[in-house]
C-alpha positions as CSV (number, residue, x, y, z in Angstrom):
1,X,14.6,-23.1,39.3
2,X,11.5,-21.6,37.6
3,X,10.9,-21.4,33.9
4,X,12.2,-18.6,32.3
5,X,9.1,-16.6,30.9
6,X,9.1,-15.5,27.1
7,X,8.7,-11.8,25.9
8,X,5.8,-13.0,23.9
9,X,4.4,-14.7,27.4
10,X,4.6,-11.2,29.3
11,X,2.9,-9.3,26.1
12,X,0.0,-12.0,26.3
13,X,0.0,-11.0,30.0
14,X,-0.2,-7.5,29.2
15,X,-2.7,-7.7,26.4
16,X,-4.9,-9.6,29.0
17,X,-8.5,-9.4,27.8
18,X,-8.3,-6.1,25.9
19,X,-8.3,-7.6,22.4
20,X,-12.0,-8.4,21.2
21,X,-12.8,-12.2,20.9
22,X,-12.1,-14.1,18.0
23,X,-15.8,-13.8,16.6
24,X,-16.8,-11.6,14.0
25,X,-15.3,-9.1,11.7
26,X,-12.0,-7.4,12.3
27,X,-11.9,-6.1,8.2
28,X,-14.9,-5.2,6.2
29,X,-14.8,-3.9,2.9
30,X,-17.6,-3.2,0.6
31,X,-16.7,-1.8,-3.1
32,X,-14.0,0.1,-1.7
33,X,-12.4,2.2,-4.5
34,X,-9.9,4.9,-4.8
35,X,-9.6,6.9,-8.2
36,X,-6.7,9.5,-8.1
37,X,-7.2,13.0,-9.7
38,X,-5.2,12.4,-12.5
39,X,-8.0,9.5,-13.4
40,X,-6.3,6.4,-12.1
41,X,-8.0,3.9,-10.9
42,X,-6.3,2.4,-8.6
43,X,-8.8,0.3,-6.5
44,X,-11.8,-1.0,-8.0
45,X,-14.3,-1.9,-6.0
46,X,-12.8,-4.2,-3.7
47,X,-14.6,-6.3,-0.8
48,X,-13.1,-8.4,1.6
49,X,-14.0,-9.9,5.2
50,X,-11.4,-10.9,7.5
51,X,-12.4,-12.3,10.6
52,X,-10.9,-11.4,14.0
53,X,-7.8,-13.7,15.1
54,X,-7.8,-14.7,11.2
55,X,-4.3,-14.0,9.2
56,X,-5.4,-13.1,5.5
57,X,-2.9,-12.3,2.7
58,X,-2.7,-10.2,-0.3
59,X,-0.9,-11.0,-3.5
60,X,-0.6,-9.3,-6.7
61,X,1.6,-7.5,-9.2
62,X,3.1,-4.3,-8.7
63,X,0.9,-1.6,-9.1
64,X,-2.3,-4.1,-8.7
65,X,-3.7,-2.2,-5.9
66,X,-2.5,-3.8,-2.9
67,X,-0.5,-1.4,-1.3
68,X,-3.6,1.3,-2.0
69,X,-6.0,-1.0,-0.5
70,X,-4.1,-1.4,2.8
71,X,-3.6,1.9,3.0
72,X,-7.5,2.8,2.8
73,X,-8.3,0.3,5.5
74,X,-5.4,1.9,7.6
75,X,-6.8,5.2,6.8
76,X,-3.8,6.4,5.1
77,X,-5.5,6.7,2.0
78,X,-9.0,8.4,1.6
79,X,-11.2,5.9,-0.1
80,X,-13.2,7.1,-3.6
81,X,-16.1,4.9,-3.1
82,X,-17.6,2.0,-1.0
83,X,-16.8,1.5,2.7
84,X,-15.1,-0.2,5.0
85,X,-15.1,-0.9,8.5
86,X,-11.7,-1.9,10.5
87,X,-11.9,-3.2,14.2
88,X,-15.4,-1.9,14.7
89,X,-15.3,1.9,13.0
90,X,-15.7,3.1,9.9
91,X,-12.3,4.0,8.4
92,X,-13.7,7.3,7.1
93,X,-15.8,8.3,9.8
94,X,-13.9,6.8,12.3
95,X,-10.6,7.1,11.2
96,X,-8.9,8.1,14.3
97,X,-10.7,5.4,16.7
98,X,-9.2,2.9,14.2
99,X,-5.8,4.2,14.4
100,X,-6.3,3.4,18.1
101,X,-6.7,-0.3,17.4
102,X,-4.3,-1.1,14.5
103,X,-0.7,-1.4,13.7
104,X,1.2,-0.5,10.4
105,X,4.2,-1.9,9.2
106,X,4.9,0.0,5.7
107,X,6.8,-0.8,2.7
108,X,8.9,1.4,3.0
109,X,10.5,1.7,6.5
110,X,8.7,4.3,8.3
111,X,11.4,4.8,11.5
112,X,13.3,8.0,12.8
113,X,16.8,7.5,11.9
114,X,18.1,9.9,14.9
115,X,16.7,7.8,17.5
116,X,17.8,4.4,18.7
117,X,15.8,1.6,18.4
118,X,14.5,1.7,22.0
119,X,13.7,5.4,22.1
120,X,11.8,4.7,19.1
121,X,9.6,2.1,20.6
122,X,9.3,4.0,23.6
123,X,7.9,7.4,21.8
124,X,5.6,5.6,20.0
125,X,3.9,4.0,23.0
126,X,4.0,7.5,24.5
127,X,2.2,8.8,21.6
128,X,-0.6,5.8,21.5
129,X,-0.8,7.2,25.7
130,X,1.5,4.6,27.0
131,X,2.9,6.3,30.7
132,X,6.7,6.3,30.1
133,X,7.1,3.2,32.4
134,X,4.7,0.9,30.6
135,X,6.0,2.1,27.3
136,X,9.5,1.3,28.2
137,X,9.0,-2.2,29.5
138,X,6.9,-2.8,26.4
139,X,10.0,-1.6,24.1
140,X,12.1,-3.8,26.4
141,X,10.0,-6.9,25.5
142,X,9.7,-6.0,22.2
143,X,13.1,-5.7,21.2
144,X,13.7,-8.8,22.9
145,X,10.7,-10.9,20.8
146,X,11.8,-9.0,17.7
147,X,16.2,-10.1,18.1
148,X,16.8,-6.4,18.5
149,X,18.4,-6.5,22.0
150,X,21.7,-5.8,20.6
151,X,21.0,-3.0,19.0
152,X,18.5,-1.6,21.0
153,X,20.8,1.5,21.8
154,X,22.0,2.2,18.4
155,X,20.6,4.9,16.2
156,X,18.5,3.6,13.7
157,X,20.6,5.2,11.0
158,X,23.4,2.9,11.7
159,X,21.0,-0.3,11.0
160,X,20.6,-2.4,8.0
161,X,17.2,-2.2,6.1
162,X,16.4,-5.9,7.3
163,X,17.3,-4.6,11.0
164,X,15.2,-1.2,10.1
165,X,12.3,-3.5,9.1
166,X,12.2,-5.5,12.0
167,X,12.5,-2.0,14.5
168,X,9.4,-0.9,12.4
169,X,7.7,-4.4,13.2
170,X,7.9,-3.7,16.5
171,X,6.9,-0.1,16.8
172,X,3.7,-1.1,14.9
173,X,3.0,-3.6,18.4
174,X,3.9,-1.3,21.2
175,X,0.3,-0.5,22.0
176,X,-0.8,-3.9,21.4
177,X,-3.1,-3.4,18.5
178,X,-6.0,-5.8,17.9
179,X,-5.3,-5.8,14.0
180,X,-2.3,-5.4,12.0
181,X,-1.5,-4.1,8.4
182,X,2.0,-5.4,7.0
183,X,3.1,-4.3,3.6
184,X,6.2,-6.5,2.6
185,X,7.1,-7.2,6.2
186,X,10.0,-9.7,5.2
187,X,11.2,-7.3,2.5
188,X,15.5,-7.4,2.7
189,X,15.6,-9.9,5.4
190,X,18.3,-12.6,5.4
191,X,16.3,-16.2,5.7
192,X,17.3,-16.3,9.5
193,X,15.6,-12.9,10.2
194,X,12.6,-13.8,7.8
195,X,12.2,-17.0,9.9
196,X,11.8,-15.2,13.1
197,X,9.8,-12.6,11.9
198,X,7.2,-15.8,10.3
199,X,7.6,-17.0,13.6
200,X,6.8,-13.8,15.8
201,X,3.8,-13.0,13.6
202,X,2.2,-16.3,13.7
203,X,2.5,-16.3,17.5
204,X,0.6,-12.9,17.7
205,X,-2.2,-14.4,15.8
206,X,-2.6,-17.7,17.5
207,X,-1.7,-16.2,21.0
208,X,-2.8,-12.7,21.3
209,X,-5.4,-13.2,18.9
210,X,-4.2,-10.2,16.7
211,X,-6.0,-10.0,13.1
212,X,-3.2,-9.7,10.4
213,X,-3.8,-8.5,6.8
214,X,-0.4,-9.2,5.0
215,X,0.6,-7.8,1.5
216,X,3.6,-9.5,-0.2
217,X,5.2,-10.6,-3.1
218,X,6.8,-14.4,-1.9
219,X,4.5,-17.0,-2.6
220,X,6.2,-19.3,0.2
221,X,5.4,-16.3,3.0
222,X,2.0,-16.0,1.6
223,X,1.4,-20.0,2.1
224,X,3.2,-19.7,5.2
225,X,1.5,-17.0,6.7
226,X,-2.4,-16.9,5.5
227,X,-5.3,-18.5,6.5
228,X,-6.7,-16.9,3.5
229,X,-5.4,-15.6,0.8
230,X,-6.5,-13.0,-2.2
231,X,-5.1,-12.2,-5.5
232,X,-5.5,-8.4,-6.7
233,X,-4.8,-7.6,-10.5
234,X,-5.9,-4.4,-11.7
235,X,-7.7,-3.1,-8.6
236,X,-9.8,-6.0,-8.4
237,X,-10.2,-8.8,-5.8
238,X,-10.1,-11.7,-8.6
239,X,-10.2,-15.0,-6.4
240,X,-10.0,-15.8,-3.0
241,X,-9.6,-18.3,-0.1
242,X,-7.8,-20.7,1.7
243,X,-4.1,-21.6,-0.1
244,X,-5.3,-25.5,-0.3
245,X,-8.6,-24.3,-1.8
246,X,-7.1,-22.3,-4.5
247,X,-5.1,-25.1,-5.7
248,X,-5.8,-27.4,-8.1
249,X,-4.5,-30.3,-10.3
250,X,-4.6,-28.0,-13.1
251,X,-2.6,-25.1,-10.6
252,X,-1.2,-27.4,-7.9
253,X,1.2,-24.7,-6.6
254,X,0.3,-21.3,-5.0
255,X,2.7,-19.6,-7.8
256,X,0.9,-21.4,-10.5
257,X,-2.3,-20.2,-9.1
258,X,-1.1,-16.5,-8.9
259,X,0.3,-17.0,-12.6
260,X,-3.3,-18.4,-14.1
261,X,-4.9,-15.3,-12.5
262,X,-2.4,-12.4,-13.2
263,X,-0.7,-13.9,-16.2
264,X,2.5,-12.8,-14.6
265,X,5.1,-14.7,-13.0
266,X,5.6,-14.6,-9.4
């Protein structure tokens, strides 16, 4: 009896050689800055490099500039200084090309309450240029991979907040992006769903070569999902490195490291 193919195996087959090799930079930012018209300096010249196939976690207090940084890299916020390239394209000059290469799961769930979970994923596939049959196939696989099959035909308005977050993640993956931005990806999820999302994201990185950049308030999540971590405070990247590189005798846990650099308890 043949072994059952997992939805991630089928997604891997769909991705084929479409993703860039795990060499070079998926994200390269140089002195990236954002000052709002009222004079607020949300981001003050951040430089970072994320390799293809790497998972990079961003930690920092509320208001530190994490979401603004991700917004600029994801072309949702226009930088006022510096420059950045994502998937080989300039975020300012080639924003449409960047958007074709990325997935974006936002902190405030960006889903349509009036569509069903399945309809929403198919719609976004179509918006990315997929034929209906292909968008439907990918939606079916993503519903399985994210554990959403039981609610596939329910209107999003009727779903819990945690389930909506899973729908948002599935939507962000339908076009098989090479880079995925995740802003608080498991906020509001129960422990079981949270673990399932961790496993899915890790598999996307390891097997599909997807580059992940995630912002989180949870130290355990940052440590579990990130090859490297950057801590942002007052709009600046104050330290970066692997979880093991950041820890020391004086700061033996990631929470200790965070407290040392921000002065704020996690």
